C-alpha positions as CSV (number, residue, x, y, z in Angstrom):
1,M,99.2,86.4,116.5
2,R,100.5,88.5,119.6
3,V,104.2,89.6,119.9
4,V,105.6,88.8,123.3
5,T,108.6,88.9,125.4
6,L,108.6,85.0,126.6
7,P,109.1,82.6,124.2
8,Q,105.9,81.0,122.6
9,W,107.0,77.8,123.9
10,A,107.3,78.9,127.4
11,A,103.8,80.7,127.1
12,L,102.3,77.4,125.5
13,I,103.6,75.4,128.6
14,S,102.1,78.1,131.0
15,V,98.8,77.9,129.6
16,V,99.0,73.9,129.1
17,V,100.1,73.7,132.9
18,A,97.5,76.4,134.3
19,T,95.0,74.4,132.3
20,A,95.6,71.2,133.8
21,V,95.8,72.7,137.3
22,M,92.2,74.6,136.9
23,I,90.3,71.7,135.5
24,P,90.6,69.4,138.2
25,W,90.4,72.3,140.9
26,W,86.9,73.3,139.5
27,E,85.6,70.4,138.1
28,S,84.4,67.2,140.0
29,S,83.8,65.6,136.8
30,R,85.8,64.9,133.9
31,W,85.8,67.9,131.3
32,N,86.2,67.5,127.5
33,L,88.1,70.6,126.3
34,G,87.9,69.6,122.7
35,L,91.2,68.0,122.0
36,E,90.2,64.4,122.5
37,T,88.7,62.9,119.4
38,R,89.8,60.0,116.6
39,P,93.1,61.3,114.9
40,L,90.9,61.3,111.6
41,I,88.7,63.7,112.8
42,A,91.4,66.0,114.3
43,T,93.2,65.8,110.7
44,R,90.2,66.9,108.7
45,E,89.3,69.5,111.2
46,L,93.0,70.8,110.8
47,I,92.8,70.9,107.2
48,L,89.4,72.7,107.3
49,G,90.5,75.3,109.6
50,A,93.6,75.6,107.2
51,A,91.7,75.9,103.8
52,F,89.4,78.3,105.3
53,A,92.0,80.6,106.5
54,I,94.0,80.4,103.1
55,A,90.8,81.2,101.3
56,L,90.0,84.4,103.2
57,I,94.1,85.6,103.5
58,G,93.9,85.1,99.9
59,T,90.9,86.7,98.9
60,C,92.0,90.1,101.0
61,D,95.1,90.0,99.6
62,L,93.8,89.7,96.2
63,L,91.4,92.8,96.9
64,I,94.4,94.7,98.5
65,V,96.7,94.2,95.4
66,L,93.5,95.0,93.0
67,T,93.0,98.3,95.0
68,T,96.6,99.5,95.8
69,D,99.9,99.5,94.2
70,V,100.9,97.0,96.6
71,R,103.1,94.1,94.8
72,H,104.5,91.0,95.8
73,A,108.0,89.6,94.8
74,A,110.3,86.5,95.6
75,G,111.3,86.3,98.9
76,T,114.1,84.3,100.5
77,G,112.2,81.1,101.6
78,F,109.9,79.8,103.9
79,P,111.2,80.4,107.9
80,W,111.0,76.7,109.2
81,R,112.7,77.8,111.9
82,E,110.1,80.2,113.1
83,L,107.5,77.7,112.3
84,V,108.5,75.7,115.2
85,L,109.6,78.1,117.5
86,V,107.2,81.2,116.9
87,F,104.2,80.0,114.6
88,I,103.1,76.6,115.9
89,P,103.3,77.6,119.5
90,A,101.7,80.7,118.9
91,A,98.4,79.5,117.6
92,V,98.1,76.6,120.0
93,H,98.6,78.6,123.1
94,E,96.5,81.5,122.2
95,E,93.8,79.0,121.4
96,L,93.9,77.1,124.5
97,L,94.2,80.2,126.2
98,F,90.9,82.1,124.5
99,R,89.2,78.9,123.3
100,G,90.3,76.7,126.0
101,Y,88.6,75.7,129.6
102,P,87.4,79.5,130.7
103,F,85.9,80.3,127.3
104,Q,84.3,76.8,127.5
105,K,83.0,77.5,130.8
106,L,81.0,80.7,129.7
107,Y,80.0,79.2,126.5
108,R,78.0,76.6,128.0
109,W,76.5,79.2,130.0
110,K,75.8,82.0,127.3
111,P,77.2,81.1,123.8
112,A,76.9,84.4,122.0
113,F,78.3,86.2,125.4
114,A,81.1,84.0,125.7
115,I,82.3,84.7,121.8
116,V,82.1,88.4,121.9
117,F,83.5,88.9,125.3
118,V,86.5,86.6,124.8
119,A,86.9,88.3,121.3
120,F,86.9,91.6,123.1
121,V,89.7,90.2,125.4
122,F,91.5,88.9,122.8
123,S,91.9,92.1,121.0
124,A,92.8,93.9,124.2
125,F,95.6,91.2,124.3
126,H,97.4,92.7,121.2
127,I,96.8,96.4,122.4
128,R,100.9,96.7,122.7
129,N,101.4,95.1,119.1
130,K,103.6,97.2,116.7
131,G,101.3,99.4,114.4
132,I,98.2,98.6,116.7
133,D,95.6,101.4,115.7
134,A,91.7,101.8,115.4
135,L,91.4,99.1,112.3
136,P,93.4,96.6,113.6
137,L,92.0,96.7,116.5
138,L,88.4,96.1,115.0
139,N,89.8,93.6,113.3
140,I,91.7,91.6,115.9
141,F,88.2,91.5,117.9
142,L,86.5,90.4,114.5
143,G,89.2,87.6,114.0
144,G,88.4,86.3,117.8
145,I,84.5,86.2,117.0
146,L,85.4,84.4,113.7
147,L,87.9,81.7,116.1
148,G,84.9,81.8,118.8
149,L,82.8,80.4,115.9
150,A,85.2,77.9,114.8
151,Y,85.1,76.5,118.2
152,A,81.3,76.5,117.9
153,R,81.1,74.5,114.6
154,F,82.3,71.4,115.9
155,E,82.9,72.5,119.5
156,R,86.3,71.0,119.6
157,L,89.7,73.0,119.0
158,W,91.3,71.6,116.2
159,F,88.9,73.5,113.5
160,P,90.1,77.0,115.3
161,I,93.7,75.7,116.0
162,G,94.1,75.1,112.0
163,L,92.6,78.2,111.3
164,H,94.7,80.2,113.5
165,L,98.1,78.9,112.4
166,A,96.9,78.4,108.6
167,W,96.0,82.6,109.1
168,N,99.0,83.4,110.0
169,L,101.3,81.6,108.1
170,M,99.3,82.7,105.1
171,S,99.8,86.2,106.0
172,G,103.2,86.5,106.8
173,P,105.8,83.4,105.8
174,I,104.0,83.1,102.4
175,L,102.9,86.4,101.3
176,G,105.0,88.7,103.2
177,H,102.7,90.7,105.2
178,E,103.6,91.6,109.0
179,V,101.3,89.3,111.1
180,S,99.7,91.6,113.9
181,G,102.9,93.8,113.5
182,Y,105.4,90.7,113.9
183,V,107.9,90.4,111.0
184,Q,109.2,87.1,110.3
185,A,112.8,86.6,109.4
186,E,112.0,85.3,105.9
187,S,109.1,84.7,103.6
188,V,108.3,82.8,100.4
189,A,107.0,86.0,99.0
190,I,107.8,89.9,100.4
191,T,105.0,92.6,99.9
192,I,106.2,96.0,98.3
193,E,103.7,98.6,100.3
194,R,102.2,101.4,98.2
195,G,99.1,102.9,98.9
196,P,97.0,104.3,101.8
197,E,97.7,102.8,105.0
198,W,93.9,101.8,105.7
199,L,94.0,99.6,102.9
200,T,97.3,98.2,102.8
201,G,97.5,97.5,106.5
202,A,100.8,99.3,106.7
203,E,103.4,98.4,109.5
204,F,100.5,96.1,111.4
205,G,99.8,93.5,108.2
206,I,97.2,92.5,106.4
207,E,95.3,92.7,109.4
208,G,95.2,96.5,109.4
209,S,93.3,96.7,106.1
210,A,89.6,97.7,105.6
211,W,89.3,95.0,103.2
212,M,90.0,92.4,106.3
213,T,87.3,94.0,107.8
214,A,84.9,93.0,105.1
215,V,86.4,89.9,104.7
216,E,86.1,89.1,108.2
217,I,82.4,90.1,108.2
218,A,81.5,87.9,105.2
219,A,83.4,84.9,107.1
220,I,81.6,85.4,110.5
221,V,78.4,85.5,108.3
222,V,79.0,82.3,106.5
223,L,80.0,80.5,109.4
224,A,77.2,81.5,111.9
225,S,74.7,80.7,109.0
226,N,76.2,77.0,108.7
227,I,76.1,76.5,112.5
228,I,72.4,77.7,113.0
229,A,71.4,75.6,109.9
230,R,73.2,72.9,111.0
231,R,71.5,72.9,114.5
232,R,68.1,73.5,113.0
233,V,68.7,70.2,111.3
234,S,70.0,68.4,114.4
235,S,67.2,70.0,116.4
236,A,64.6,68.5,114.0
237,Q,65.9,65.3,113.8
238,H,65.9,65.3,117.5
239,R,62.0,65.5,117.4
240,N,61.3,63.3,114.8
241,R,63.1,60.8,116.9
242,E,61.1,61.9,119.9
243,S,57.7,61.7,117.9
244,T,58.3,58.1,116.6
């Protein structure tokens, strides 16, 4: 999550308005942005993205605790106000911005290029965040790849929104790390950092850890393999239907 000077709701409204203007301007036909689906499907994909994020952040945090002197203690509580004012609009507006219409246009042309190029832009978007360095920047880039694949999995935005939101919430408000350099007012746990900065993540937070690099690479492999396997099955089924 990038720290911005504008309120996150203002950023979200700006992206929504820009998207609403851009699509009719460029498209002669209706464009499916990846939000319109049955409520049950949207809810399922949100939950799936959240569960995936919780597993990844939880694994990374455990590895940090096992290999450093980082420890957790009880915090002051969950930041409900920031959930509404910061975390929800940040996750939604960044997914609309980076996995929305411009990304989807590129994706229909060159899927792999779209995922890599937009991940690069996504990482550049965080270049002024507190505590940014080469390793955090790499991890944000890998996070962009992961979110691009999350869109590709269902070609809808609910899975990446759930992944992005739960990723930020698990990192900061629950475990007490900084979230891409952002420090929330409250957290369920606090993180007492002792150890090498390249493992703890230092002031950038858990996304600045080398363990995050390993976790993200593993997650990218798993998600990409799942997408490839499902597309092979779909292609085989399509060929079978054509031959009968």
